[in-house]
N, CA, C and O atoms as a CHARMM CRD file, in Angstrom:
* protein
*
  312
    1    1 MET  N      2.15800  20.25500  13.15600 PROA 1      0.00000
    2    1 MET  CA     3.05400  19.11900  13.19000 PROA 1      0.00000
    3    1 MET  C      3.29100  18.73900  14.64300 PROA 1      0.00000
    4    1 MET  O      3.39300  19.60400  15.51300 PROA 1      0.00000
    5    2 LYS  N      3.37500  17.45200  14.89600 PROA 2      0.00000
    6    2 LYS  CA     3.56100  16.93800  16.25300 PROA 2      0.00000
    7    2 LYS  C      4.98600  16.45100  16.44000 PROA 2      0.00000
    8    2 LYS  O      5.66200  16.07400  15.48300 PROA 2      0.00000
    9    3 THR  N      5.42400  16.46500  17.66900 PROA 3      0.00000
   10    3 THR  CA     6.73700  15.93500  18.02600 PROA 3      0.00000
   11    3 THR  C      6.52900  14.57500  18.67200 PROA 3      0.00000
   12    3 THR  O      5.67200  14.40700  19.54000 PROA 3      0.00000
   13    4 LEU  N      7.32200  13.61600  18.23900 PROA 4      0.00000
   14    4 LEU  CA     7.25300  12.26600  18.77200 PROA 4      0.00000
   15    4 LEU  C      8.58000  11.93800  19.43600 PROA 4      0.00000
   16    4 LEU  O      9.64500  12.08600  18.83600 PROA 4      0.00000
   17    5 MET  N      8.50100  11.49800  20.65900 PROA 5      0.00000
   18    5 MET  CA     9.71500  11.08100  21.35100 PROA 5      0.00000
   19    5 MET  C      9.69500   9.56800  21.40800 PROA 5      0.00000
   20    5 MET  O      8.70000   8.96900  21.81700 PROA 5      0.00000
   21    6 ALA  N     10.77900   8.95300  21.00400 PROA 6      0.00000
   22    6 ALA  CA    10.85100   7.49200  21.00900 PROA 6      0.00000
   23    6 ALA  C     12.24900   7.06100  21.41300 PROA 6      0.00000
   24    6 ALA  O     13.23300   7.74800  21.13700 PROA 6      0.00000
   25    7 GLN  N     12.32000   5.93200  22.06000 PROA 7      0.00000
   26    7 GLN  CA    13.61500   5.37900  22.42200 PROA 7      0.00000
   27    7 GLN  C     13.98200   4.31400  21.39300 PROA 7      0.00000
   28    7 GLN  O     13.17600   3.44500  21.06200 PROA 7      0.00000
   29    8 LEU  N     15.20800   4.39900  20.89700 PROA 8      0.00000
   30    8 LEU  CA    15.71300   3.44500  19.92000 PROA 8      0.00000
   31    8 LEU  C     16.94800   2.76100  20.48000 PROA 8      0.00000
   32    8 LEU  O     17.70300   3.36000  21.24600 PROA 8      0.00000
   33    9 PRO  N     17.15300   1.52000  20.10300 PROA 9      0.00000
   34    9 PRO  CA    18.42600   0.90100  20.46400 PROA 9      0.00000
   35    9 PRO  C     19.56900   1.70000  19.82500 PROA 9      0.00000
   36    9 PRO  O     19.42200   2.23500  18.72600 PROA 9      0.00000
   37   10 ASP  N     20.68300   1.77200  20.51000 PROA 10     0.00000
   38   10 ASP  CA    21.82400   2.54200  20.00200 PROA 10     0.00000
   39   10 ASP  C     22.22800   2.09300  18.60000 PROA 10     0.00000
   40   10 ASP  O     22.54200   2.92100  17.74500 PROA 10     0.00000
   41   11 SER  N     22.22000   0.78500  18.36800 PROA 11     0.00000
   42   11 SER  CA    22.64200   0.27600  17.05900 PROA 11     0.00000
   43   11 SER  C     21.71900   0.76100  15.94200 PROA 11     0.00000
   44   11 SER  O     22.19000   1.08900  14.85200 PROA 11     0.00000
   45   12 LEU  N     20.41700   0.80900  16.19800 PROA 12     0.00000
   46   12 LEU  CA    19.48000   1.29800  15.18800 PROA 12     0.00000
   47   12 LEU  C     19.66100   2.78700  14.96700 PROA 12     0.00000
   48   12 LEU  O     19.63500   3.25600  13.82900 PROA 12     0.00000
   49   13 TYR  N     19.84400   3.52600  16.03500 PROA 13     0.00000
   50   13 TYR  CA    20.04500   4.96600  15.90000 PROA 13     0.00000
   51   13 TYR  C     21.29500   5.25400  15.06000 PROA 13     0.00000
   52   13 TYR  O     21.27700   6.14500  14.21000 PROA 13     0.00000
   53   14 ARG  N     22.37000   4.51200  15.29300 PROA 14     0.00000
   54   14 ARG  CA    23.60100   4.71600  14.50400 PROA 14     0.00000
   55   14 ARG  C     23.35500   4.44900  13.02700 PROA 14     0.00000
   56   14 ARG  O     23.85800   5.17200  12.16700 PROA 14     0.00000
   57   15 LYS  N     22.58000   3.40700  12.73300 PROA 15     0.00000
   58   15 LYS  CA    22.25700   3.10300  11.32800 PROA 15     0.00000
   59   15 LYS  C     21.43900   4.22100  10.70300 PROA 15     0.00000
   60   15 LYS  O     21.70100   4.63300   9.57300 PROA 15     0.00000
   61   16 VAL  N     20.45400   4.70800  11.43400 PROA 16     0.00000
   62   16 VAL  CA    19.63300   5.82100  10.93100 PROA 16     0.00000
   63   16 VAL  C     20.50200   7.04400  10.69900 PROA 16     0.00000
   64   16 VAL  O     20.39000   7.71300   9.67300 PROA 16     0.00000
   65   17 GLU  N     21.35600   7.32400  11.64700 PROA 17     0.00000
   66   17 GLU  CA    22.24200   8.48000  11.54300 PROA 17     0.00000
   67   17 GLU  C     23.17000   8.35400  10.34100 PROA 17     0.00000
   68   17 GLU  O     23.34500   9.31300   9.58800 PROA 17     0.00000
   69   18 GLN  N     23.76100   7.18900  10.15700 PROA 18     0.00000
   70   18 GLN  CA    24.65200   6.96300   9.01700 PROA 18     0.00000
   71   18 GLN  C     23.90500   7.09500   7.69700 PROA 18     0.00000
   72   18 GLN  O     24.39900   7.71500   6.75600 PROA 18     0.00000
   73   19 PHE  N     22.71900   6.51200   7.63400 PROA 19     0.00000
   74   19 PHE  CA    21.94400   6.57600   6.40600 PROA 19     0.00000
   75   19 PHE  C     21.52100   8.00700   6.09500 PROA 19     0.00000
   76   19 PHE  O     21.60000   8.44900   4.94900 PROA 19     0.00000
   77   20 ALA  N     21.07700   8.71900   7.10400 PROA 20     0.00000
   78   20 ALA  CA    20.67300  10.11500   6.90700 PROA 20     0.00000
   79   20 ALA  C     21.84200  10.93500   6.37400 PROA 20     0.00000
   80   20 ALA  O     21.67500  11.75100   5.46900 PROA 20     0.00000
   81   21 THR  N     23.01300  10.71600   6.93400 PROA 21     0.00000
   82   21 THR  CA    24.19500  11.44800   6.47400 PROA 21     0.00000
   83   21 THR  C     24.51900  11.09400   5.02500 PROA 21     0.00000
   84   21 THR  O     24.77900  11.97700   4.20800 PROA 21     0.00000
   85   22 SER  N     24.50400   9.81500   4.71400 PROA 22     0.00000
   86   22 SER  CA    24.86100   9.39300   3.35200 PROA 22     0.00000
   87   22 SER  C     23.86300   9.87900   2.31000 PROA 22     0.00000
   88   22 SER  O     24.22500  10.08800   1.15200 PROA 22     0.00000
   89   23 GLU  N     22.60800  10.06100   2.71600 PROA 23     0.00000
   90   23 GLU  CA    21.56600  10.51600   1.78400 PROA 23     0.00000
   91   23 GLU  C     21.32900  12.02200   1.85700 PROA 23     0.00000
   92   23 GLU  O     20.45800  12.55500   1.16900 PROA 23     0.00000
   93   24 HSD  N     22.09700  12.69200   2.68200 PROA 24     0.00000
   94   24 HSD  CA    21.96100  14.15200   2.86200 PROA 24     0.00000
   95   24 HSD  C     20.54000  14.52800   3.29900 PROA 24     0.00000
   96   24 HSD  O     19.93900  15.47600   2.79200 PROA 24     0.00000
   97   25 LEU  N     20.03400  13.76000   4.24700 PROA 25     0.00000
   98   25 LEU  CA    18.71100  14.00100   4.80500 PROA 25     0.00000
   99   25 LEU  C     18.83500  14.12800   6.31500 PROA 25     0.00000
  100   25 LEU  O     19.82300  13.70700   6.91600 PROA 25     0.00000
  101   26 SER  N     17.81500  14.71400   6.90800 PROA 26     0.00000
  102   26 SER  CA    17.81000  14.78900   8.37300 PROA 26     0.00000
  103   26 SER  C     17.28900  13.47700   8.95000 PROA 26     0.00000
  104   26 SER  O     16.60900  12.71000   8.26800 PROA 26     0.00000
  105   27 ILE  N     17.61200  13.23600  10.19500 PROA 27     0.00000
  106   27 ILE  CA    17.09100  12.04700  10.86900 PROA 27     0.00000
  107   27 ILE  C     15.57300  12.11400  10.92000 PROA 27     0.00000
  108   27 ILE  O     14.90300  11.09200  10.76600 PROA 27     0.00000
  109   28 ASP  N     15.02900  13.28900  11.13200 PROA 28     0.00000
  110   28 ASP  CA    13.57300  13.44400  11.13200 PROA 28     0.00000
  111   28 ASP  C     12.96700  12.98200   9.80700 PROA 28     0.00000
  112   28 ASP  O     11.94300  12.29900   9.79000 PROA 28     0.00000
  113   29 GLN  N     13.60400  13.36000   8.69800 PROA 29     0.00000
  114   29 GLN  CA    13.08600  12.95400   7.38500 PROA 29     0.00000
  115   29 GLN  C     13.14000  11.43800   7.22000 PROA 29     0.00000
  116   29 GLN  O     12.18800  10.83500   6.72500 PROA 29     0.00000
  117   30 ILE  N     14.24400  10.82100   7.62900 PROA 30     0.00000
  118   30 ILE  CA    14.38200   9.37500   7.50700 PROA 30     0.00000
  119   30 ILE  C     13.32300   8.66800   8.34200 PROA 30     0.00000
  120   30 ILE  O     12.67600   7.73700   7.86100 PROA 30     0.00000
  121   31 VAL  N     13.14400   9.09300   9.57000 PROA 31     0.00000
  122   31 VAL  CA    12.16600   8.46200  10.45400 PROA 31     0.00000
  123   31 VAL  C     10.75500   8.65700   9.91000 PROA 31     0.00000
  124   31 VAL  O      9.95000   7.72800   9.94900 PROA 31     0.00000
  125   32 THR  N     10.44500   9.83400   9.41000 PROA 32     0.00000
  126   32 THR  CA     9.11100  10.10000   8.85900 PROA 32     0.00000
  127   32 THR  C      8.82200   9.21300   7.65900 PROA 32     0.00000
  128   32 THR  O      7.73800   8.63800   7.55900 PROA 32     0.00000
  129   33 VAL  N      9.78300   9.09600   6.74700 PROA 33     0.00000
  130   33 VAL  CA     9.58900   8.26000   5.55800 PROA 33     0.00000
  131   33 VAL  C      9.45300   6.78700   5.95900 PROA 33     0.00000
  132   33 VAL  O      8.57700   6.08100   5.46000 PROA 33     0.00000
  133   34 ALA  N     10.32000   6.33400   6.85800 PROA 34     0.00000
  134   34 ALA  CA    10.27500   4.93200   7.28200 PROA 34     0.00000
  135   34 ALA  C      8.96000   4.60700   7.98100 PROA 34     0.00000
  136   34 ALA  O      8.36300   3.56300   7.71600 PROA 34     0.00000
  137   35 LEU  N      8.50900   5.47100   8.85400 PROA 35     0.00000
  138   35 LEU  CA     7.25800   5.24500   9.56900 PROA 35     0.00000
  139   35 LEU  C      6.07300   5.28200   8.61100 PROA 35     0.00000
  140   35 LEU  O      5.15600   4.46800   8.72200 PROA 35     0.00000
  141   36 SER  N      6.09000   6.21700   7.68000 PROA 36     0.00000
  142   36 SER  CA     5.02100   6.29900   6.67700 PROA 36     0.00000
  143   36 SER  C      4.95000   5.02600   5.84400 PROA 36     0.00000
  144   36 SER  O      3.86200   4.50900   5.58800 PROA 36     0.00000
  145   37 ALA  N      6.09400   4.52300   5.42600 PROA 37     0.00000
  146   37 ALA  CA     6.12600   3.30300   4.62000 PROA 37     0.00000
  147   37 ALA  C      5.58900   2.11700   5.39900 PROA 37     0.00000
  148   37 ALA  O      4.84200   1.30500   4.85200 PROA 37     0.00000
  149   38 GLN  N      5.95400   2.00600   6.65300 PROA 38     0.00000
  150   38 GLN  CA     5.49300   0.87100   7.45500 PROA 38     0.00000
  151   38 GLN  C      4.00000   0.94500   7.71900 PROA 38     0.00000
  152   38 GLN  O      3.30500  -0.06700   7.62500 PROA 38     0.00000
  153   39 ILE  N      3.49700   2.12400   8.04800 PROA 39     0.00000
  154   39 ILE  CA     2.05200   2.29000   8.26700 PROA 39     0.00000
  155   39 ILE  C      1.29300   1.94100   6.99000 PROA 39     0.00000
  156   39 ILE  O      0.26700   1.26200   7.04200 PROA 39     0.00000
  157   40 SER  N      1.79400   2.40200   5.84700 PROA 40     0.00000
  158   40 SER  CA     1.17100   2.09100   4.56400 PROA 40     0.00000
  159   40 SER  C      1.14600   0.58500   4.32000 PROA 40     0.00000
  160   40 SER  O      0.14400   0.05500   3.83900 PROA 40     0.00000
  161   41 ALA  N      2.22100  -0.09900   4.64100 PROA 41     0.00000
  162   41 ALA  CA     2.27300  -1.55500   4.46600 PROA 41     0.00000
  163   41 ALA  C      1.23800  -2.23900   5.35000 PROA 41     0.00000
  164   41 ALA  O      0.54900  -3.15400   4.90000 PROA 41     0.00000
  165   42 TRP  N      1.12000  -1.80900   6.59600 PROA 42     0.00000
  166   42 TRP  CA     0.13500  -2.41000   7.49700 PROA 42     0.00000
  167   42 TRP  C     -1.28700  -2.16600   7.00400 PROA 42     0.00000
  168   42 TRP  O     -2.12100  -3.07100   7.04500 PROA 42     0.00000
  169   43 ILE  N     -1.57100  -0.95000   6.53700 PROA 43     0.00000
  170   43 ILE  CA    -2.90700  -0.63100   6.02900 PROA 43     0.00000
  171   43 ILE  C     -3.21600  -1.47200   4.79400 PROA 43     0.00000
  172   43 ILE  O     -4.32400  -1.98900   4.65000 PROA 43     0.00000
  173   44 THR  N     -2.23800  -1.60700   3.90900 PROA 44     0.00000
  174   44 THR  CA    -2.42100  -2.40400   2.69500 PROA 44     0.00000
  175   44 THR  C     -2.67700  -3.86200   3.05100 PROA 44     0.00000
  176   44 THR  O     -3.55300  -4.49300   2.46000 PROA 44     0.00000
  177   45 LYS  N     -1.93300  -4.40600   4.00100 PROA 45     0.00000
  178   45 LYS  CA    -2.12100  -5.79300   4.42700 PROA 45     0.00000
  179   45 LYS  C     -3.53700  -5.98300   4.95400 PROA 45     0.00000
  180   45 LYS  O     -4.20300  -6.96100   4.61200 PROA 45     0.00000
  181   46 ASP  N     -3.99400  -5.06800   5.77300 PROA 46     0.00000
  182   46 ASP  CA    -5.34500  -5.16700   6.32600 PROA 46     0.00000
  183   46 ASP  C     -6.39600  -5.07500   5.22000 PROA 46     0.00000
  184   46 ASP  O     -7.38100  -5.81300   5.23500 PROA 46     0.00000
  185   47 TYR  N     -6.18800  -4.16900   4.26000 PROA 47     0.00000
  186   47 TYR  CA    -7.11700  -4.00400   3.14900 PROA 47     0.00000
  187   47 TYR  C     -7.19900  -5.29300   2.32600 PROA 47     0.00000
  188   47 TYR  O     -8.28900  -5.75900   1.99800 PROA 47     0.00000
  189   48 LEU  N     -6.03900  -5.86000   1.99700 PROA 48     0.00000
  190   48 LEU  CA    -6.02100  -7.08300   1.19500 PROA 48     0.00000
  191   48 LEU  C     -6.64500  -8.25200   1.95200 PROA 48     0.00000
  192   48 LEU  O     -7.31100  -9.09800   1.35500 PROA 48     0.00000
  193   49 HSD  N     -6.43200  -8.29900   3.25100 PROA 49     0.00000
  194   49 HSD  CA    -7.03600  -9.36100   4.05900 PROA 49     0.00000
  195   49 HSD  C     -8.56200  -9.24500   4.02400 PROA 49     0.00000
  196   49 HSD  O     -9.25600 -10.25200   3.88600 PROA 49     0.00000
  197   50 GLU  N     -9.07700  -8.04400   4.14500 PROA 50     0.00000
  198   50 GLU  CA   -10.52900  -7.84600   4.09300 PROA 50     0.00000
  199   50 GLU  C    -11.08900  -8.17800   2.71900 PROA 50     0.00000
  200   50 GLU  O    -12.15200  -8.78800   2.61300 PROA 50     0.00000
  201   51 ARG  N    -10.37400  -7.77700   1.65500 PROA 51     0.00000
  202   51 ARG  CA   -10.82700  -8.09500   0.29200 PROA 51     0.00000
  203   51 ARG  C    -10.81700  -9.59700   0.05900 PROA 51     0.00000
  204   51 ARG  O    -11.70900 -10.13200  -0.60000 PROA 51     0.00000
  205   52 ALA  N     -9.81700 -10.27400   0.59400 PROA 52     0.00000
  206   52 ALA  CA    -9.72100 -11.72400   0.41400 PROA 52     0.00000
  207   52 ALA  C    -10.90900 -12.43700   1.04600 PROA 52     0.00000
  208   52 ALA  O    -11.35100 -13.47000   0.54200 PROA 52     0.00000
  209   53 LYS  N    -11.42600 -11.90200   2.13800 PROA 53     0.00000
  210   53 LYS  CA   -12.58900 -12.51300   2.79700 PROA 53     0.00000
  211   53 LYS  C    -13.80900 -12.49700   1.87100 PROA 53     0.00000
  212   53 LYS  O    -14.66000 -13.38300   1.94700 PROA 53     0.00000
  213   54 ARG  N    -13.89100 -11.49000   1.00000 PROA 54     0.00000
  214   54 ARG  CA   -15.04200 -11.37100   0.10800 PROA 54     0.00000
  215   54 ARG  C    -14.86500 -12.18100  -1.16200 PROA 54     0.00000
  216   54 ARG  O    -15.80800 -12.34100  -1.93700 PROA 54     0.00000
  217   55 GLY  N    -13.67100 -12.69000  -1.37800 PROA 55     0.00000
  218   55 GLY  CA   -13.38600 -13.42900  -2.60600 PROA 55     0.00000
  219   55 GLY  C    -13.99200 -14.82400  -2.59600 PROA 55     0.00000
  220   55 GLY  O    -14.39800 -15.34600  -1.55800 PROA 55     0.00000
  221   56 SER  N    -14.03600 -15.40100  -3.77500 PROA 56     0.00000
  222   56 SER  CA   -14.56800 -16.74700  -3.92700 PROA 56     0.00000
  223   56 SER  C    -13.61600 -17.54000  -4.80700 PROA 56     0.00000
  224   56 SER  O    -13.37200 -17.17600  -5.95800 PROA 56     0.00000
  225   57 TRP  N    -13.08000 -18.62100  -4.26400 PROA 57     0.00000
  226   57 TRP  CA   -12.16600 -19.46500  -5.04300 PROA 57     0.00000
  227   57 TRP  C    -12.90000 -20.06200  -6.24400 PROA 57     0.00000
  228   57 TRP  O    -12.31600 -20.19100  -7.31900 PROA 57     0.00000
  229   58 GLU  N    -14.16300 -20.42500  -6.07600 PROA 58     0.00000
  230   58 GLU  CA   -14.93600 -21.00800  -7.17700 PROA 58     0.00000
  231   58 GLU  C    -15.10300 -20.01000  -8.31700 PROA 58     0.00000
  232   58 GLU  O    -14.93800 -20.37100  -9.48200 PROA 58     0.00000
  233   59 LYS  N    -15.42600 -18.76700  -7.99700 PROA 59     0.00000
  234   59 LYS  CA   -15.57900 -17.74700  -9.04700 PROA 59     0.00000
  235   59 LYS  C    -14.25300 -17.49100  -9.74300 PROA 59     0.00000
  236   59 LYS  O    -14.21600 -17.28200 -10.95600 PROA 59     0.00000
  237   60 PHE  N    -13.16600 -17.50600  -8.98300 PROA 60     0.00000
  238   60 PHE  CA   -11.84400 -17.32600  -9.56700 PROA 60     0.00000
  239   60 PHE  C    -11.55100 -18.44600 -10.56700 PROA 60     0.00000
  240   60 PHE  O    -11.04400 -18.19100 -11.66000 PROA 60     0.00000
  241   61 GLN  N    -11.86600 -19.67100 -10.19500 PROA 61     0.00000
  242   61 GLN  CA   -11.65000 -20.81000 -11.08700 PROA 61     0.00000
  243   61 GLN  C    -12.51000 -20.68900 -12.34700 PROA 61     0.00000
  244   61 GLN  O    -12.06200 -21.04300 -13.43800 PROA 61     0.00000
  245   62 GLN  N    -13.73800 -20.19200 -12.20400 PROA 62     0.00000
  246   62 GLN  CA   -14.61300 -20.00700 -13.36000 PROA 62     0.00000
  247   62 GLN  C    -14.01800 -19.00300 -14.34300 PROA 62     0.00000
  248   62 GLN  O    -14.08800 -19.19400 -15.55700 PROA 62     0.00000
  249   63 VAL  N    -13.43900 -17.94900 -13.81700 PROA 63     0.00000
  250   63 VAL  CA   -12.81000 -16.94200 -14.68100 PROA 63     0.00000
  251   63 VAL  C    -11.60100 -17.54600 -15.37800 PROA 63     0.00000
  252   63 VAL  O    -11.41300 -17.33400 -16.57600 PROA 63     0.00000
  253   64 LEU  N    -10.78600 -18.28700 -14.65700 PROA 64     0.00000
  254   64 LEU  CA    -9.60200 -18.89500 -15.26300 PROA 64     0.00000
  255   64 LEU  C     -9.95900 -19.87600 -16.36700 PROA 64     0.00000
  256   64 LEU  O     -9.21900 -20.01100 -17.34200 PROA 64     0.00000
  257   65 GLU  N    -11.08500 -20.56100 -16.22200 PROA 65     0.00000
  258   65 GLU  CA   -11.50700 -21.51600 -17.23900 PROA 65     0.00000
  259   65 GLU  C    -11.83800 -20.83000 -18.56400 PROA 65     0.00000
  260   65 GLU  O    -11.83400 -21.48200 -19.60800 PROA 65     0.00000
  261   66 LYS  N    -12.12100 -19.54600 -18.54200 PROA 66     0.00000
  262   66 LYS  CA   -12.43000 -18.79800 -19.75800 PROA 66     0.00000
  263   66 LYS  C    -11.17600 -18.39600 -20.53500 PROA 66     0.00000
  264   66 LYS  O    -11.26400 -17.99800 -21.69600 PROA 66     0.00000
  265   67 VAL  N    -10.02400 -18.50000 -19.90000 PROA 67     0.00000
  266   67 VAL  CA    -8.77500 -18.11300 -20.54700 PROA 67     0.00000
  267   67 VAL  C     -8.33400 -19.23600 -21.47500 PROA 67     0.00000
  268   67 VAL  O     -8.24700 -20.39500 -21.06900 PROA 67     0.00000
  269   68 SER  N     -8.05600 -18.87700 -22.73400 PROA 68     0.00000
  270   68 SER  CA    -7.64100 -19.91400 -23.68100 PROA 68     0.00000
  271   68 SER  C     -6.24800 -20.42800 -23.34100 PROA 68     0.00000
  272   68 SER  O     -5.40600 -19.68500 -22.83700 PROA 68     0.00000
  273   69 ASP  N     -6.02200 -21.67800 -23.61400 PROA 69     0.00000
  274   69 ASP  CA    -4.76300 -22.34100 -23.27800 PROA 69     0.00000
  275   69 ASP  C     -3.84600 -22.32000 -24.49800 PROA 69     0.00000
  276   69 ASP  O     -3.63000 -23.34200 -25.14800 PROA 69     0.00000
  277   70 ILE  N     -3.30800 -21.12900 -24.79600 PROA 70     0.00000
  278   70 ILE  CA    -2.40800 -20.98700 -25.94200 PROA 70     0.00000
  279   70 ILE  C     -1.12000 -20.31100 -25.48300 PROA 70     0.00000
  280   70 ILE  O     -1.08800 -19.64500 -24.44800 PROA 70     0.00000
  281   71 GLU  N     -0.07300 -20.49000 -26.26000 PROA 71     0.00000
  282   71 GLU  CA     1.19800 -19.84200 -25.97100 PROA 71     0.00000
  283   71 GLU  C      1.05200 -18.32900 -26.17900 PROA 71     0.00000
  284   71 GLU  O      0.34200 -17.89300 -27.08500 PROA 71     0.00000
  285   72 PRO  N      1.72000 -17.53200 -25.34400 PROA 72     0.00000
  286   72 PRO  CA     1.65700 -16.07800 -25.54100 PROA 72     0.00000
  287   72 PRO  C      2.42400 -15.65900 -26.79500 PROA 72     0.00000
  288   72 PRO  O      3.28000 -16.38900 -27.29500 PROA 72     0.00000
  289   73 GLU  N      2.09800 -14.48400 -27.27900 PROA 73     0.00000
  290   73 GLU  CA     2.83000 -13.93300 -28.41900 PROA 73     0.00000
  291   73 GLU  C      4.29100 -13.78500 -28.02200 PROA 73     0.00000
  292   73 GLU  O      4.60300 -13.68300 -26.83500 PROA 73     0.00000
  293   74 GLU  N      5.18200 -13.77300 -28.99400 PROA 74     0.00000
  294   74 GLU  CA     6.61300 -13.70800 -28.72700 PROA 74     0.00000
  295   74 GLU  C      6.99100 -12.48300 -27.89000 PROA 74     0.00000
  296   74 GLU  O      7.82900 -12.56600 -26.99200 PROA 74     0.00000
  297   75 TYR  N      6.36200 -11.35000 -28.19900 PROA 75     0.00000
  298   75 TYR  CA     6.67800 -10.10600 -27.48400 PROA 75     0.00000
  299   75 TYR  C      6.18000 -10.13000 -26.03200 PROA 75     0.00000
  300   75 TYR  O      6.56500  -9.28200 -25.22700 PROA 75     0.00000
  301   76 ASP  N      5.33700 -11.09200 -25.70900 PROA 76     0.00000
  302   76 ASP  CA     4.73500 -11.14700 -24.38600 PROA 76     0.00000
  303   76 ASP  C      5.35800 -12.21600 -23.49200 PROA 76     0.00000
  304   76 ASP  O      4.89200 -12.44700 -22.37600 PROA 76     0.00000
  305   77 LYS  N      6.39900 -12.85800 -23.97600 PROA 77     0.00000
  306   77 LYS  CA     7.07900 -13.88900 -23.19500 PROA 77     0.00000
  307   77 LYS  C      8.16200 -13.27900 -22.35500 PROA 77     0.00000
  308   77 LYS  O      8.72400 -12.23800 -22.69500 PROA 77     0.00000
  309   78 LEU  N      8.45300 -13.93600 -21.25300 PROA 78     0.00000
  310   78 LEU  CA     9.54500 -13.48000 -20.38600 PROA 78     0.00000
  311   78 LEU  C     10.85700 -14.01200 -20.88800 PROA 78     0.00000
  312   78 LEU  O     11.90100 -13.74100 -20.29500 PROA 78     0.00000
């Protein structure tokens, strides 16, 4: 395991500290979870951007044209 030193604005540190206390977690745990979530979001965004480059709007429209234009079953309505 590695140690990371980072400078945070005082206001952010207080929020992290308060949240960690309220959730009965350590500041290290809060920072690790938050950083993991953000990295995951960035990786997902990059993945979706790359997949979108391979997509074809025309092929998407062709698939949609195959869908019948009927009302959904009652159990399937919002």
